[in-house]
N, C-alpha and C positions, 0 to 999 in steps of 0.2 A: 536103559536107565532105571536103576532100581529105586524103589521108594517104600517107605513103611505104610503108605496109604494103599490099601488093598482095594481092588474092583473099581478104580477110578481110571478114566481114559488118560493116555499119556500125552504129552505135548509133542507137536510137530516141531521141526526146526524153525519154520516161519513163525509159528506161535511163540517159541521161545524168544526170537527177536522181537515180535510185536509186543509181548507182554515183560520185556526184560526189566522194566523200571519196577514192576511188582515183584519180579523174582529175585531181585537183589535186596529186597527188604525182608528180614528174617521173620517178620510178622506174617508174611504172605508166603513167599518162597514158592518152589516148585509144588509142594503139596498142596497149599492153598490155591494156587492157580488151577491145579487139576480139579480141585473141588468146585471151583467156579465153572470149569469147563462141564462138569457133570451137573451143575445146578440148573434150576429151571424156575422161572418167575413168570407170574401172570399179571400183567398191568390192566387194570380196569380203567379204561380210558386212554386215548391218544391224544389229549389235548393239552392243557397248561401244565399240569403235573406230570402226566404220562410222557410228554415230549422229552424233557430233559433227563427224566429218570430212565426211560428206555434207551436213550442214546448213550448214556454213561454206563448202563448195564451192558450194552453191547460192546462198547469199547473196552470195558473191563474183562470181557470174555466170558460172560454168563452164557452157557452152552444153548439154552433154550429159552427163548422170549416169546410168551403168549400176549396178544392184545385183543381186548374186547372194545369194541365201539360200532356205532351205526351212523355217525355223522359224516358229512362231507365238509371239506375245506372251505372256509368263507374268508373274505378279505379281513374281517374283524378279528380273525384268530391269529393272524401273522404277527401281531404286536406282542405275543407271547409265547405261542406254540411253535417253537423254533425247529421241530422236526419236520415242518412243513414250509415250503417256499411259494413265490408268487405263481410259478409255474404249476403248482399243485391245487390252485383254486378250482372247485368244481370236482376234483377227484374225491373218492372215499378217503377218509382219513387213515383207514387200513392200508389202503394201496399206498398212499403216499409215505406212510410211516415205514411200511416194510421196505419199499426202496431204498430209503434213506439209511435204514439200518443195516441192510445187506451191503450197501455201499461202504458203510463205515466199517463193517467186519463180516466178510463173506464166510468166515469160518463157523458162523453160529447158525441156528435154526430159528425161524420166526414163524410163528403160528398165528393165524388172524381168525377172529369169530366176529363176523359181521351181524351182531345181534344185540338186543337190549338185554342187559343182565336181569334174570327174574328168579323167582322161587322155583320155577320149573326147571332151570338149567343151571343155576349156580353151583350146586354140588358136583355135577358132572363136569363142568368147566374147571373147577378149581382142583379136582382130584389129582390130576397128573403133576401139579407143580409144588415145588418146595416152599415157596413164599408168594403170597399174594400182596401185590402193591395197589393200595387203593387212591386212585387218582380221580375219584368221583366228585361232582359238584352238586350233589342233592342229598337230602336226608334219607329218603326211602333206600337208596342204594348203599348209602354208608351203613345202615343198620342191617340190610340184606347181607352185605360183604362180612361185616362183623360176625352175624350169627353163623354164616356158613363156615367162616374160618374157625370159631370155636367147635362147631360140630365135627368138622373134619381135623382138628388139631393142627391147622396150618397158621404160621405166624402172619400178622396182617401189618405191613409197612404202611402206616397212616399218615396222611397229610391232608390239610385243607388251607384255603387261602380266601381272603377277602379284603379288597382295597389294598391296604399297606400291612396288614397282619397275616401271619401264616402260623400254623401249629403242626407238629409232628411228634409221632410217638410210635411204639411198636405193641400192637395189642395181640391177645388170644394166644400167646404162648402159655405153656403148661402151668407156670407158677405165677403168671403176670396177669393184670387186670385185662378187661376187655372194653370196648367202646362203650358199651352200656353201664359199665362200672362207673365211667366218667358221666355219661348223658343217659340216664335211666329212660328218661321221656324226650321225645323230639319237641322242639318248640312249637307253638301254634302255627299254623299254615299262614304264610304272608308276613310273620314277624321278622324274619331274617331275609334281607333282599339277596337276590341271586348277583353273581358278578355282572350280568347283562344290565341289571338296574343299578347296582352300586359302583361297579368298576372294580378293576384290579390293576396295580402297578405291574408293568410288562415283565419286569426282572423278578418279581416276588415268586412266581411258580418255579422259576429256574432255582432260586435258593432252597425252597421247600422240596422240589422234586429232587434235587441233588442230594439233600439229606435222606430222603427216603431211599434213594439208591444206594447211598453210603451204608444205611441200616441194613439193607438187603444183602449187600456185599458181605457185611461182617457176619450176618447170620448164615450165610452160605459158607463162607470160609472159616466160620468158627472162630473169629478173632475179636478182640476189643471188648467193649461193654455197651451193648445195643440199649435203645431207649425203652427198656422193659421197666415198668413201673415208674416211668419219668415221662412227663409231658412237657415239651418244648414250646415256648411261645416266642415269636420273632416279630419285632416291631421295626419295619424298614424305615419309616420316617426318623425315628430316634436311634436307629442302629443299634438295638438292645436285644438281648436274648434273655428270657427267663425260663426257669425249670421248676415245675411243681412235681411234688412226689405223689404217685398214685399207688393206692392199694387195691388188691383185689377185694371186690365186695362179696362177702360169703352169701349175702342175700341176693346177688344178681340173678335175674331169671333165666340167663343163659349159662354162664360160667360159674354160678355159685354152687354151694353145697348140695343144694335141692332144686335144680333147674326146673322151671316150668315151661320154658320154650325149648322143646326137644326136636322140633322141625321147623323148616322154614315157614313164614306166615305170609298174610297179604300186608306188604310194607306200605303200600299207597294208603291202605285203610289205617294202619298204624300210625302213620304220620298225619293222618286227618286230610288226606288228599283224595280219598275215595270214600264217599259216605256209606254208612252201614244201611241195610235195608229200611231200618227205622227212620233214617235221616233222609231218604230219598224223596219222600213225600214233602217234607219241609224244603229240601233243595229245590224241587220243582216250583213250590210256592215262592221261594226265593228268587228263583230265575225269572219268573214272570214279573215279579216286582222290580227286578233289576232292569229288564227290558223297557219298563215305564219310566226308568230314571237314567237311561243311556241314549246316545245318538251315534249313528255310525259316520265315519269320515264322508261318505258319499251324500248322505242327508244333510251333513253340516254345510258342505259346499253348495248344495242346492238351496239351503236357506240363505246362505251368504249371497249367492247370485240372485236370488229373489228380492234381496233388500231388507230382510228381516232384520229388526233391531236386536242385536246379541252382543253380550259381552264375554269375550273369550279370554279366559285366565289360564296361563301356564304356570304349573305348580312345579316345574322341574328347578334344577339349580341354575345359576347364572352362566356357568360354564357350558351346560347343555344347551341354553337358550342362544348361545353363540354359534352352535353348530347347525342348527335348522329351527324353523319357527312357522307357525301359522300367521299369515299376514293380519295385522291389526290386534294380535293377541297382546296381553299385558303380563308381565312376570311378577308373580307372587309366589315365592318358593313354598313348599308345603309346611316347613317349619315356622314360616312367618305369617301364615294364615291366621292364627289365633289372635294376633295382635294387629293385623292389617285388614280384616275383613270389613271394617268400618269404611274402607275405601270404595266399597262396593255398594250398589243401590239394591236394596231388597226387592224393589218394584220392577227391576229389570231381569230379562232371562239370561242366566249365566251358563257358560259352557266351560267345564275345566277339563284340563287334560295333561298329561305327562308323556313319559317315553311310550309306555305299553298299556296304562290305564289303571295300574295298582294304587299308585300315589294319588292319583286324581280322584279315585273312588273314596279314598280316605278324606280328602278335602271337600268333596261334595257332601259325604255324611256329616261332617263338621258344620259346614255351612246350614244344612237343614236344621241342625240342633241349635243354632242360634237364630233362627227365624226365617231364613232364605227359602221360599217355597218353589221357585222356578230355577231348579239347578239340573243340569244334565251333565253327564260323564261322557267323554269322548271314548267310545269304546275301541280298544287297540291302540289308543294314544297317537302320537305323532308318527310313529312307524306305520300305522295303518293309513294315516293321511298322505304319507309320502308314497306308499305303495299303490294307493287307489285314486289320489287326486293330483298329487304334484311330484312326480318321479324325477324331476330335475334337481330336488333337494338332496343332500347327502343323507345316508343312514348310519348309525353308530350302534 
């Protein structure tokens, strides 16, 4: 079979049959499918975004797919991470994902990297691949992925999700903007809740992950108009797509005309999650102060059993309160604390809690500012209570 595309692998008869719906489209055709077969993609994460993206890339015939992850499959993943099944719970996500991808398409190569992406390994991991697909769920790794892509000249098929909203774009191409052009600085730590705190609609990562896979396929096959210089926002509740135009920032510290970031840095510190040397002393003081304003689940249970007079305030949302609760607790969601704190008695000792301790820490701080002297935050939230005190209750 002759082709004007030189140096690319030929398609076998089985592959011609498998990809026939691609081959009959003139935009893809035999040459485009051969480009896909020769192409390679590294998926950062085998979770919500990585699951649908990797599956469709495998089905489309991308010849080499790399997966970077170090987590294990949990029951709470199955609501959205469709590459994994119930029988995969307890397995590493890489083992589960590789088995599924090779079952879907045994003609491809699947490489797995059971490691946390870091400044020490990112450039080496990215180097062999044509496109990097960002399926991460935290800011340090997003900035790390972006910077490594810019330094190596690798396109970054970006996606992010939270609750009912998703975002997608293609960053770090030669003439297009990068992630830092859009977000020069990360948000303050704790300002943006994680999906574990805020939740995510199960089908949302499917939509965004498939868009990432679509952009990746277009980049490899050399077809269509990728989301370069365009930032797509999807609102699942209202079923609306919006698009923002993005321009390359000439002053961007990574991809600008005079870059100041010429090597990978400490992204935990950049995002405020690892204190500088100067801040460590302050952090130690803050930690000792926090210990004086926190109580563990075991200590709380001991005090309840002892008959201590305590008021337990749950600052989660009503839908979370329906899932599990500490007996005797009263519900005042965090957002209602400023107008409902008068329901509480300043003279009584108050224990506040949420799912993991973040929201309740904010509630405790607020109560102290309005005059409450005896307020403790439940360290680790109700998840710690379930783990160490009442395992009969469900976790979420």
